NUNUFI-68144 format. One line per 8 residues: number of its first residue (from 0); their letters; for each residue x negated, z, y of C-alpha. Coordinates in steps of 0.5 Angstrom, whole numbers, padded with zeros to 4 digits. Example, Ala and Ser with C-alpha at 12.3 -4.5 7.8 and 13.67 -1.06 7.14 Angstrom:
REM residues 2
0 = AS = -0025:0016:-0009 | -0027:0014:-0002;
END
This chain:
REM residues 502
0 = MVLNLRAV = -0036:-0057:0013 | -0036:-0050:0010 | -0029:-0049:0010 | -0023:-0053:0011 | -0022:-0051:0018 | -0016:-0055:0020 | -0012:-0052:0013 | -0014:-0045:0015;
8 = FYTLGMLL = -0012:-0046:0022 | -0006:-0049:0020 | -0004:-0044:0015 | -0005:-0039:0020 | 0000:-0042:0024 | 0005:-0042:0020 | 0004:-0035:0017 | 0004:-0033:0026;
16 = FFLGAALV = 0011:-0038:0025 | 0014:-0033:0020 | 0011:-0027:0024 | 0015:-0030:0030 | 0022:-0030:0025 | 0021:-0023:0022 | 0020:-0020:0029 | 0027:-0023:0031;
24 = FPMLVALF = 0030:-0018:0026 | 0027:-0011:0030 | 0029:-0015:0037 | 0037:-0015:0034 | 0036:-0008:0032 | 0034:-0006:0040 | 0039:-0010:0043 | 0045:-0007:0037;
32 = YDEPAWVS = 0042:0000:0039 | 0042:-0003:0047 | 0034:-0001:0047 | 0030:-0005:0052 | 0025:-0006:0047 | 0028:-0012:0046 | 0024:-0016:0051 | 0018:-0014:0048;
40 = FGVTALGC = 0019:-0016:0042 | 0023:-0023:0044 | 0017:-0025:0048 | 0011:-0024:0042 | 0017:-0027:0037 | 0018:-0033:0042 | 0010:-0034:0043 | 0009:-0033:0035;
48 = LIVGVTSW = 0014:-0039:0034 | 0011:-0044:0039 | 0004:-0042:0036 | 0007:-0044:0029 | 0011:-0051:0031 | 0005:-0053:0035 | 0001:-0052:0028 | 0006:-0056:0024;
56 = SFRNQVNQ = 0004:-0062:0029 | -0003:-0062:0025 | 0001:-0062:0018 | -0001:-0069:0016 | -0008:-0068:0018 | -0009:-0063:0013 | -0010:-0067:0007 | -0015:-0063:0003;
64 = ELQMRDGF = -0014:-0058:-0002 | -0015:-0050:-0001 | -0021:-0049:-0005 | -0023:-0041:-0007 | -0027:-0040:0000 | -0021:-0043:0004 | -0016:-0038:0000 | -0020:-0032:0002;
72 = AIVALAWV = -0022:-0033:0010 | -0014:-0034:0010 | -0012:-0028:0007 | -0017:-0024:0011 | -0016:-0027:0018 | -0008:-0027:0016 | -0008:-0019:0016 | -0013:-0019:0022;
80 = VLSLIGAL = -0009:-0023:0026 | -0002:-0022:0024 | -0004:-0014:0026 | -0006:-0016:0032 | -0001:-0020:0034 | 0005:-0015:0031 | 0001:-0010:0035 | 0003:-0012:0042;
88 = PFVISGTL = 0011:-0011:0042 | 0008:-0003:0042 | 0004:-0004:0049 | 0009:-0009:0052 | 0014:-0004:0052 | 0010:0002:0054 | 0012:0006:0047 | 0004:0006:0046;
96 = ASYADAVF = -0001:0007:0051 | -0007:0005:0048 | -0008:-0002:0044 | -0012:0002:0039 | -0006:0007:0037 | -0002:0000:0036 | -0007:-0004:0032 | -0008:0003:0027;
104 = ETMSAFTT = 0000:0004:0027 | 0001:-0004:0026 | -0004:-0004:0021 | -0002:0001:0017 | 0005:-0001:0016 | 0003:-0008:0014 | -0002:-0005:0009 | 0004:0000:0007;
112 = TGATIFGG = -0002:0006:0008 | 0004:0010:0013 | -0002:0014:0017 | 0002:0015:0024 | -0001:0017:0031 | 0006:0018:0033 | 0008:0026:0034 | 0001:0028:0037;
120 = GGNVDIEA = -0005:0026:0042 | 0001:0025:0047 | 0005:0020:0044 | 0012:0021:0042 | 0015:0023:0036 | 0018:0019:0030 | 0025:0021:0032 | 0024:0019:0039;
128 = MPKAFMFW = 0022:0013:0038 | 0026:0007:0039 | 0030:0005:0033 | 0028:-0002:0033 | 0020:0001:0033 | 0022:0005:0027 | 0025:-0001:0024 | 0019:-0006:0026;
136 = RSLAHWMG = 0015:-0001:0022 | 0019:-0001:0016 | 0020:-0008:0016 | 0012:-0009:0016 | 0011:-0005:0011 | 0016:-0008:0006 | 0013:-0015:0008 | 0006:-0012:0007;
144 = GMGIIVLT = 0008:-0009:0000 | 0009:-0016:-0004 | 0004:-0019:0001 | 0006:-0024:0007 | 0002:-0029:0003 | 0006:-0029:-0003 | 0013:-0028:0002 | 0010:-0035:0005;
152 = LAILPLLG = 0009:-0038:-0002 | 0015:-0037:-0004 | 0019:-0039:0002 | 0015:-0045:0005 | 0013:-0050:0000 | 0008:-0054:0005 | 0004:-0048:0002 | 0004:-0051:-0004;
160 = VGGMQLYK = -0002:-0054:-0004 | -0008:-0050:-0006 | -0003:-0044:-0006 | -0006:-0041:-0012 | -0012:-0040:-0008 | -0008:-0036:-0003 | -0004:-0032:-0009 | -0010:-0030:-0013;
168 = AEVPGPSA = -0014:-0028:-0006 | -0007:-0023:-0005 | -0004:-0020:-0011 | -0007:-0014:-0012 | -0011:-0012:-0019 | -0017:-0015:-0023 | -0013:-0021:-0025 | -0007:-0025:-0022;
176 = DKLTPRVQ = -0002:-0025:-0027 | 0003:-0032:-0026 | 0010:-0031:-0029 | 0011:-0039:-0029 | 0006:-0045:-0029 | 0008:-0046:-0021 | 0005:-0041:-0016 | 0011:-0042:-0012;
184 = ETAKRLWL = 0016:-0040:-0017 | 0012:-0035:-0020 | 0012:-0032:-0012 | 0020:-0033:-0012 | 0021:-0029:-0018 | 0017:-0024:-0015 | 0020:-0023:-0009 | 0028:-0024:-0013;
192 = IYVGITVI = 0026:-0018:-0016 | 0023:-0014:-0011 | 0029:-0015:-0006 | 0034:-0013:-0012 | 0031:-0007:-0013 | 0031:-0005:-0006 | 0038:-0007:-0005 | 0040:-0002:-0011;
200 = EILLLLPA = 0035:0004:-0007 | 0039:0002:-0001 | 0046:0003:-0004 | 0043:0009:-0008 | 0041:0012:-0001 | 0048:0011:0002 | 0052:0017:0000 | 0046:0022:0003;
208 = MSPFDAVN = 0043:0018:0009 | 0046:0014:0015 | 0045:0006:0014 | 0039:0005:0018 | 0036:0011:0015 | 0037:0008:0008 | 0034:0002:0010 | 0028:0005:0012;
216 = HAFATMAT = 0027:0009:0007 | 0029:0004:0001 | 0023:-0001:0005 | 0018:0004:0006 | 0019:0006:-0002 | 0019:-0001:-0005 | 0013:-0002:-0001 | 0010:0004:-0003;
224 = GGFSTKNG = 0008:0005:0005 | 0011:0012:0007 | 0014:0011:0014 | 0020:0015:0015 | 0025:0016:0020 | 0024:0023:0021 | 0019:0028:0024 | 0019:0032:0017;
232 = SVGQYNSG = 0019:0026:0013 | 0023:0025:0007 | 0023:0033:0006 | 0027:0034:0013 | 0034:0032:0009 | 0033:0038:0005 | 0036:0034:-0001 | 0035:0034:-0009;
240 = YIDWVITV = 0039:0028:-0009 | 0035:0024:-0004 | 0028:0027:-0007 | 0030:0024:-0014 | 0033:0018:-0012 | 0026:0016:-0008 | 0022:0019:-0014 | 0025:0015:-0019;
248 = FMFLAGIN = 0024:0009:-0014 | 0017:0011:-0012 | 0015:0010:-0020 | 0018:0004:-0020 | 0015:0001:-0014 | 0008:0003:-0018 | 0010:-0002:-0024 | 0007:-0009:-0025;
256 = FALHYRLL = 0013:-0013:-0023 | 0011:-0018:-0028 | 0014:-0012:-0033 | 0020:-0012:-0029 | 0021:-0019:-0030 | 0019:-0019:-0038 | 0024:-0013:-0038 | 0030:-0017:-0034;
264 = RGKTITVL = 0029:-0022:-0039 | 0030:-0017:-0045 | 0022:-0016:-0047 | 0023:-0008:-0047 | 0018:-0008:-0052 | 0014:-0011:-0049 | 0014:-0007:-0044 | 0014:-0001:-0047;
272 = KDTEFRVY = 0008:-0003:-0051 | 0004:-0004:-0045 | -0003:0000:-0045 | -0003:0000:-0038 | 0004:0002:-0037 | 0004:0008:-0042 | -0002:0011:-0038 | 0001:0010:-0032;
280 = TAMMVVAT = 0007:0014:-0034 | 0003:0019:-0038 | -0002:0021:-0032 | 0005:0021:-0028 | 0008:0026:-0033 | 0002:0030:-0034 | 0001:0031:-0026 | 0008:0034:-0025;
288 = VIISIALW = 0008:0038:-0031 | 0001:0041:-0028 | 0003:0042:-0021 | 0011:0044:-0023 | 0008:0049:-0027 | 0003:0052:-0021 | 0009:0051:-0016 | 0014:0056:-0021;
296 = TPTMHWFP = 0013:0063:-0018 | 0013:0066:-0025 | 0007:0063:-0027 | 0004:0064:-0021 | 0006:0072:-0022 | 0003:0071:-0029 | -0004:0067:-0027 | -0007:0071:-0020;
304 = AFQVEGVF = -0012:0065:-0019 | -0005:0061:-0018 | -0003:0066:-0012 | -0003:0064:-0005 | -0002:0070:-0002 | 0002:0071:0005 | 0002:0063:0005 | 0006:0060:-0001;
312 = EGYQSISD = 0010:0064:-0006 | 0013:0059:-0010 | 0019:0057:-0013 | 0024:0061:-0015 | 0027:0055:-0020 | 0024:0052:-0025 | 0028:0045:-0022 | 0026:0046:-0016;
320 = AIRYGAFQ = 0018:0047:-0018 | 0019:0040:-0022 | 0023:0037:-0016 | 0017:0038:-0011 | 0012:0037:-0016 | 0014:0030:-0019 | 0016:0028:-0012 | 0009:0029:-0009;
328 = AASIITTT = 0006:0026:-0015 | 0009:0021:-0016 | 0008:0020:-0008 | 0000:0021:-0008 | 0000:0016:-0015 | 0003:0010:-0012 | 0000:0011:-0005 | 0007:0012:-0002;
336 = GFGTADYE = 0005:0018:0002 | 0012:0021:0003 | 0012:0028:0004 | 0017:0034:0002 | 0013:0040:0003 | 0006:0041:0006 | 0001:0041:-0001 | -0005:0044:0003;
344 = IWPPVAIG = -0002:0051:0003 | -0001:0050:-0005 | -0005:0053:-0011 | -0011:0051:-0011 | -0010:0048:-0018 | -0004:0043:-0015 | -0008:0041:-0010 | -0013:0039:-0015;
352 = VLFICFFI = -0009:0034:-0019 | -0006:0031:-0013 | -0014:0030:-0010 | -0014:0027:-0017 | -0008:0023:-0016 | -0011:0020:-0010 | -0016:0016:-0014 | -0011:0013:-0020;
360 = GGMAGSTG = -0006:0008:-0015 | -0001:0004:-0019 | -0001:-0001:-0023 | -0004:-0008:-0023 | 0001:-0012:-0019 | 0005:-0007:-0016 | 0006:-0006:-0009 | 0001:0001:-0010;
368 = GGVKVVRH = -0005:0001:-0007 | -0012:0005:-0010 | -0016:0003:-0015 | -0010:0001:-0020 | -0009:0005:-0028 | -0011:-0001:-0031 | -0018:0000:-0028 | -0019:0007:-0031;
376 = VLMFKNSF = -0017:0004:-0037 | -0022:-0001:-0038 | -0027:0003:-0034 | -0026:0009:-0040 | -0025:0004:-0046 | -0032:0001:-0044 | -0036:0008:-0043 | -0033:0009:-0050;
384 = KEVKQLIH = -0035:0003:-0053 | -0042:0004:-0050 | -0042:0011:-0053 | -0040:0008:-0060 | -0045:0002:-0059 | -0052:0009:-0059 | -0048:0010:-0066 | -0048:0003:-0068;
392 = PQAVMPIR = -0052:-0001:-0064 | -0052:-0008:-0068 | -0044:-0008:-0068 | -0040:-0012:-0064 | -0035:-0008:-0060 | -0030:-0012:-0056 | -0026:-0009:-0051 | -0018:-0010:-0052;
400 = LNDRVVSQ = -0013:-0009:-0048 | -0006:-0010:-0050 | -0009:-0013:-0057 | -0013:-0018:-0052 | -0020:-0019:-0052 | -0023:-0017:-0045 | -0027:-0022:-0042 | -0034:-0020:-0039;
408 = DVMKNVLS = -0032:-0023:-0032 | -0026:-0019:-0032 | -0031:-0013:-0034 | -0036:-0014:-0029 | -0031:-0015:-0024 | -0028:-0008:-0025 | -0034:-0004:-0025 | -0037:-0008:-0019;
416 = FIVLYLGL = -0030:-0006:-0016 | -0031:0001:-0018 | -0038:0001:-0014 | -0036:-0002:-0008 | -0030:0003:-0008 | -0034:0009:-0008 | -0040:0006:-0004 | -0034:0005:0002;
424 = LGVGTLSM = -0032:0012:0001 | -0039:0014:0002 | -0040:0009:0008 | -0033:0010:0012 | -0034:0018:0011 | -0041:0018:0014 | -0039:0014:0019 | -0033:0018:0021;
432 = TFLGVDVL = -0038:0024:0022 | -0043:0020:0027 | -0036:0020:0031 | -0035:0027:0031 | -0030:0028:0026 | -0031:0034:0021 | -0034:0032:0014 | -0027:0034:0010;
440 = TAFGATLS = -0022:0031:0015 | -0028:0024:0015 | -0027:0024:0008 | -0020:0025:0007 | -0019:0020:0012 | -0023:0015:0009 | -0021:0016:0002 | -0013:0016:0005;
448 = SVGNVGPA = -0015:0009:0009 | -0019:0006:0003 | -0013:0008:-0002 | -0007:0006:0003 | -0004:0013:0002 | -0002:0016:0008 | -0003:0023:0008 | -0010:0026:0007;
456 = FGTLGPSE = -0013:0033:0008 | -0017:0037:0013 | -0013:0036:0020 | -0010:0030:0017 | -0005:0033:0011 | 0002:0031:0011 | 0005:0036:0016 | -0001:0033:0021;
464 = NYAHLPYA = -0002:0025:0024 | -0008:0021:0026 | -0007:0021:0034 | -0013:0026:0035 | -0018:0021:0033 | -0022:0018:0037 | -0021:0010:0039 | -0027:0008:0034;
472 = AKWLLSFL = -0025:0012:0029 | -0018:0009:0029 | -0021:0002:0029 | -0025:0004:0023 | -0020:0007:0018 | -0016:0000:0021 | -0021:-0004:0018 | -0022:0001:0012;
480 = MMAGRLEI = -0014:0000:0010 | -0015:-0007:0010 | -0021:-0008:0006 | -0017:-0003:0001 | -0011:-0007:0001 | -0014:-0013:-0001 | -0018:-0010:-0006 | -0024:-0010:-0002;
488 = FTVIIMFV = -0027:-0017:-0005 | -0023:-0021:0000 | -0026:-0017:0006 | -0033:-0016:0004 | -0034:-0023:0002 | -0033:-0025:0009 | -0039:-0021:0011 | -0044:-0025:0006;
496 = PSFWKK = -0048:-0030:0009 | -0048:-0035:0003 | -0040:-0035:0004 | -0041:-0039:0010 | -0046:-0043:0007 | -0045:-0051:0004;
END
């Protein structure tokens, strides 16, 4: 047998049981706000729980340890199944008429992309949406941020057998960083840190937001998702305090959670010496500085190239320029996708910097999407090594990261990922143009989906939505969002014929 099918179906059943339990929370929100949507959540939750309980009866028949092949299949299928089922409440309640729109919105939530179809195409505005669905989108963000598989490993010891195969297939980055010898303990500690930071952000947002909004924005921030409860995203609050709180927590969400763990254990020096962390911080600072300078009104007067006459006059206060520059830089680099301004009307240099930020991503082991900072570091180290090798062809020049030699297997993984990432951008863009989408919008949508960013360029900027795209384009982008969230390999391998052979 190619796959341990019983183990695969059993594990998917357990994940559906967990999804059913999660759907109870938006059902309770609907009941609290006296919204009829509680029925749609209740029916879907009940169906998931029944499937989960039924699959439990096959537990004793699952006596083989999961192999890596099984782990890839479970993770890839899980994101498909959970998104297809998680979309049902939207359709059952009539909140969305199209199942394609519902799946797009749900996949966007689970993959922490934050692209939405609400507010356009005949769909209701975000603020007119039932609060239960606002909460469900944010909760799906929050679960998908750390990873449903990792969460399941943390709370269901029954998946401890073969758990490392699931963990490796789910956790983003060139390699999964275990904090403890047992993967279940690793998952628990990651989630304790995740929950703890989320609670702190909620408490900090409460003075400036309602409890409901604070919870939703904290969930979306820590997951680097970007769904807001407002049509104008975070910018609608027009609050410097809220902007800075969310900016700080977006930065924290983009950090490898293994570093958060080490920091809590008092290993501050180790964290500060981490190469990826230092590069990540430097990129954030440099992007903020350049964008802020470009947005400051006096600078725009000094440099005519920065001026956007009649469209954007800049910010008179340098503090405002830094506030908006830092927020947008953090939002795009960490792939959160929140917005406080329409960056498409900013000076070209600011837009150029943000365009580069689309390719950066958070640190490996964070909830951020994108290429990941460590891959950029290793790619540049390899490039400089090749240049030096031309001068000293006989020299042995191992690539090091944090004083450790990086294996050739990891380097091959990194270079292969970059090739696949760029290839997926090309194929996705071309496919979108075949569906009648203009090339700028097609590229922006593909880049945003694969990088799990949310807002894009063209007709998909921070003040627009994805509702106007053809249904076929939404299905395609849903696939690209999943491929990007699962680091491409986990999804692409499912289409390799040899994967299904003995």
